[in-house]
N, C-alpha and C positions, 0 to 999 in steps of 0.2 A: 235710820232716817232715809229719805229718798235720795240724797245725794250719794249715800253709800251703796244704795241698791243700783243706781245708775253706773257707778264703777263696778260692781260686781257683775252686772249684766250688760256691760258696754256693747252697743251695736244691736240691741234687742228691744222690742216693745214690752213695756211693763205695765201690769194691772196692779195698782198700788191701793191698798186699803188704808185711808188717812184716819188715825186715831187721835192725832193731836197737831195743832198748829202753834209754833211759838211766835211770840210778838215780832221776831225778826222775819217771819215768813217761812222759817224752816218747817218741813213737813215730817211728821213721824207716824210710823205705821208698819205694815208688813206688805211684802210681795205675795199677791195671790196666785198670779201666774206670769209667765214670761215667755216670749217667742220671737224668733227672728222674722217671722211672717205675721203681719197685722191681723190678715184674715183668720189665720189659725187661732191667734190669741182670742179674737172675739168670738170664734166658734167655741172655744173651750169655756169662755165665760158663760156663753148661753147655755152650755151643757151643765155647768155648775149653778145656773139661775142666778148669777150674781147681779144685783140691781144697782148698788151704789159703789163705784171704783173710779179711781183716777187713772186714766190711760195715758202713758207719755212714752216717747222714744228716748232711749238712752244712748244718744249719740248726736252728732250734728245732723240737722235736718236738710241742709244744703251741703253737697259734697264739696270738698276742697277744690278751688279753681272755678266754681260757678258762683254767679251773682244772681239774687233775687230782687226785684223792684216791685213794690206795691203801689 
């Protein structure tokens, strides 16, 4: 599932192909690509001609000690 992939590739960007969504919202599928650099991940996806994929970051979006206000 997606949460296990995030644990496995902590601190990296993931391209996740969703094959199933549980009623609880849990996502199942597989990792197509992963990279610490978001631009490199997108470059790889373009090279593979991937059209439908969920891209997410496997870590905190805001560094510890920082605050974000919207």
